[in-house]
C-alpha positions in Angstrom: -10.1 -3.2 30.5 -7.6 -0.3 29.6 -4.0 -0.8 29.6 -1.4 1.8 29.0 2.4 0.0 28.4 4.5 2.6 27.4 3.9 3.2 23.9 0.0 3.1 23.0 -3.2 2.9 25.1 -4.7 -0.4 24.7 -8.4 -1.0 25.3 -9.9 -4.4 25.4 -13.8 -5.0 25.2 -16.0 -8.0 25.4 -17.4 -8.1 22.1 -18.1 -6.5 18.5 -20.9 -4.6 19.8 -19.1 -3.1 22.7 -16.0 -2.3 20.0 -18.4 -0.4 18.0 -19.9 1.8 20.8 -16.4 2.6 22.2 -15.2 3.4 18.5 -18.1 5.5 18.0 -17.8 7.3 21.3 -14.2 8.1 20.4 -14.8 9.4 16.8 -17.5 11.7 18.4 -14.9 13.0 21.0 -12.4 13.9 18.3 -14.9 15.7 16.2 -16.3 17.7 19.1 -12.8 18.5 20.4 -11.5 19.5 17.1 -14.5 21.6 16.2 -14.2 23.5 19.6 -10.4 24.0 19.3 -9.8 24.8 15.7 -13.3 25.3 14.1 -13.3 22.3 11.9 -12.5 18.5 12.1 -10.8 16.3 10.0 -11.6 12.7 10.2 -10.3 9.8 8.1 -12.6 6.7 7.9 -12.5 3.3 7.2 -14.9 0.4 5.7 -15.8 -3.4 6.1 -17.9 -5.0 8.6 -16.2 -3.4 11.7 -17.1 0.3 10.2 -20.4 -0.8 9.6 -21.4 -1.2 13.4 -19.6 1.9 14.3 -21.5 3.9 11.6 -24.6 2.6 13.0 -24.1 4.0 16.4 -22.9 7.3 15.2 -26.5 7.9 13.7 -28.1 6.9 16.8 -28.9 9.4 19.6 -26.9 10.7 21.5 -24.0 10.9 19.2 -26.1 12.1 16.1 -27.1 14.9 17.9 -24.0 15.4 19.9 -21.2 16.0 17.3 -21.2 19.1 15.5 -21.5 17.4 11.9 -21.8 20.5 10.1 -18.2 21.4 10.6 -16.6 17.9 10.2 -14.9 16.9 6.9 -14.9 13.2 6.1 -12.2 11.3 4.6 -11.0 8.0 4.1 -7.8 6.2 4.6 -7.7 3.8 1.5 -10.3 2.6 -1.1 -10.6 -0.3 -3.5 -10.6 1.0 -6.9 -14.3 0.2 -7.7 -17.5 2.1 -8.3 -18.8 3.8 -5.4 -22.1 1.6 -5.7 -19.8 -1.8 -5.6 -20.1 -3.3 -2.1 -16.4 -3.9 -2.0 -16.0 -0.1 -1.9 -15.3 1.4 1.6 -17.7 4.4 0.8 -20.5 2.0 -0.1 -20.2 0.8 3.9 -20.9 4.5 4.7 -23.4 5.3 2.1 -25.6 2.2 3.8 -25.0 2.9 7.3 -23.5 6.5 8.0 -25.2 8.8 5.5 -28.4 6.6 5.7 -29.7 5.7 9.2 -31.1 2.7 10.7 -34.4 1.7 9.1 -33.8 4.0 6.3 -34.0 6.9 8.7 -31.7 10.0 8.6 -27.9 9.4 8.8 -25.2 12.0 9.8 -25.9 15.6 8.8 -22.6 16.2 7.4 -22.8 18.5 4.3 -22.3 16.4 1.1 -19.4 19.1 0.3 -17.6 18.1 3.2 -17.7 14.2 2.3 -14.4 13.6 0.6 -14.3 10.0 -1.1 -11.2 8.9 -3.4 -12.5 10.0 -7.0 -12.9 6.1 -7.8 -15.9 6.8 -10.2 -14.1 9.9 -11.8 -10.9 7.6 -12.3 -12.7 4.7 -13.8 -14.8 6.7 -16.2 -11.5 8.4 -17.6 -9.9 5.2 -18.0 -7.1 6.0 -15.3 -5.2 4.2 -12.9 -4.9 3.9 -9.1 -1.9 6.5 -9.3 -4.1 8.9 -11.0 -7.0 8.6 -8.4 -4.4 8.9 -5.5 -2.9 12.0 -7.3 -6.3 13.7 -7.7 -7.0 12.9 -3.9 -3.9 14.2 -2.9 -4.5 17.4 -4.6 -8.0 17.7 -2.7 -6.2 17.0 0.6 -3.6 20.0 0.2 -6.5 22.2 -0.5 -8.0 21.8 2.8 -5.8 20.1 5.4 -3.0 21.5 7.6 0.3 20.1 7.6 3.1 18.8 10.4 6.7 20.2 10.3 7.8 17.7 7.8 4.9 18.5 5.3 2.3 15.7 6.2 -1.2 16.2 6.4 -2.4 16.3 10.0 -6.0 14.5 10.7 -7.6 14.6 13.8 -8.4 11.1 13.9 -7.5 8.2 11.5 -9.7 5.4 11.8 -7.8 2.1 10.7 -8.8 -1.6 10.8 -5.8 -4.3 10.7 -5.5 -6.6 8.2 -4.9 -10.8 8.7 -1.3 -10.0 7.3 -0.5 -7.1 9.5 -1.6 -4.2 7.0 -3.0 -0.8 7.5 -4.8 1.1 5.2 -3.9 -0.5 2.2 -0.1 -0.7 3.1 0.7 -4.1 2.7 4.0 -6.0 4.1 6.8 -4.6 1.9 4.6 -1.7 0.2 6.5 0.5 -2.2 4.5 3.2 -0.4 7.0 3.1 2.2 9.5 6.1 1.6 7.4 8.0 -1.2 6.4 11.3 -0.5 3.0 11.7 -2.1 0.4 12.0 0.2 -1.6 9.5 -1.2 -0.3 6.5 -3.6 -1.6 3.8 -5.9 -1.6 0.1 -4.8 -1.7 -2.7 -7.2 -3.9 -5.4 -6.8 -2.8 -7.6 -3.9 -2.3 -11.5 -4.6 -2.1 -12.8 -1.2 -5.3 -11.0 0.1 -8.7 -10.6 -1.1 -10.3 -8.7 -2.9 -7.7 -8.9 -5.6 -8.3 -5.5 -6.9 -6.1 -2.2 -7.3 -6.1 0.0 -4.3 -5.6 3.7 -3.5 -4.2 4.6 0.1 -2.9 7.8 2.4 1.0 7.4 2.5 1.7 5.4 5.7 3.1 8.7 7.0 0.1 9.9 7.9 -0.1 7.4 11.1 2.8 9.5 12.5 1.4 12.9 11.8 -2.3 12.2 13.1 -3.2 14.0 16.0 -5.1 10.7 16.9 -5.3 7.1 15.7 -7.7 4.3 16.5 -6.5 1.2 15.3 -8.9 -1.9 15.5 -9.5 -5.5 15.5 -11.9 -8.0 16.3 -12.6 -11.7 16.2 -10.6 -14.7 16.7 -9.3 -14.5 13.0 -7.2 -11.6 14.0 -5.9 -12.7 17.4 -2.5 -14.2 15.9 -1.7 -11.2 13.8 -2.2 -9.0 16.8 0.1 -11.1 19.0 2.8 -10.6 16.5 2.1 -6.7 16.2 2.4 -6.5 20.0 5.2 -9.1 20.2 8.9 -8.2 20.6 10.2 -8.1 17.2 9.6 -4.5 15.5 9.6 -4.5 11.9 6.8 -2.0 10.4 8.1 -3.0 6.9 7.0 -6.4 7.4 4.1 -5.7 9.7 2.7 -2.3 8.8 0.4 -2.0 11.8 3.4 -1.5 14.0 3.4 2.0 12.9 0.5 2.8 15.1 2.7 1.5 18.1 3.2 5.0 19.1 1.7 7.7 21.5 -1.4 9.0 20.6 -3.0 6.0 19.4 -5.6 4.1 21.1 -5.9 0.3 20.1 -9.4 -1.2 20.4 -9.7 -4.9 20.4 -12.5 -7.3 21.3 -11.7 -10.1 23.7 -11.3 -12.5 20.8 -8.7 -10.6 18.9 -7.0 -10.0 22.3 -6.7 -13.5 23.4 -3.4 -14.2 22.3 -1.4 -11.1 23.3 2.0 -11.5 24.8 2.3 -11.2 28.7 3.0 -7.4 28.8 -0.2 -6.7 27.2 -2.3 -9.0 29.0 -5.0 -8.0 31.6 -3.7 -8.3 35.0 
């Protein structure tokens, strides 16, 4: 079911498997369209269990062979300040399910030089903090990404999950990232949500600058916050995921996550 109610495109699918398939198709289309129109694609990924299902789909036919991966640059919207081999790392998810295919088969053929994780390993080895990691990432972004009129980086697609507190990226309610001009910022370890480790995140302004955004939620545990985000009160400082209530954003929910949506957004 697809509903367009003014601001965003809302897509509700039956289950997590359908969500992974729909999301993978949207990523594939974004990559193909960007390469066809501009010769290169810049996609910002996420991590976690939702991403794992999407990545499995991307490594399987037809998408593995239908996307011009050799012209795609892969970035991350946020990361925990942990080593790449740590299962808490968002890149670890990609290493397991995107860069290595099912049953040990080949993953997507994006050249290694076009895979751009936050430099957490280098930051930790140097004994530096999340702000230093973010500054290094921002320099890498500035070397490769185009900018909009306001000076923000323009991704062809930003993939985001939605936290149970209404956060997206690692921009939590009341985040000091709001109002900052750096393209990436360090985030102190949150005390209200696990895991309690420092983060690095893209500036929330990238949500407004991106050519397209895909926001996702699945499961009954996300139903209440999804209902709040789509409710009548608008306060992105309190619920940062409301930054994604804008044209050009597709919200992809499974039926469980959509089960408490307010009336204007319910299926007819």
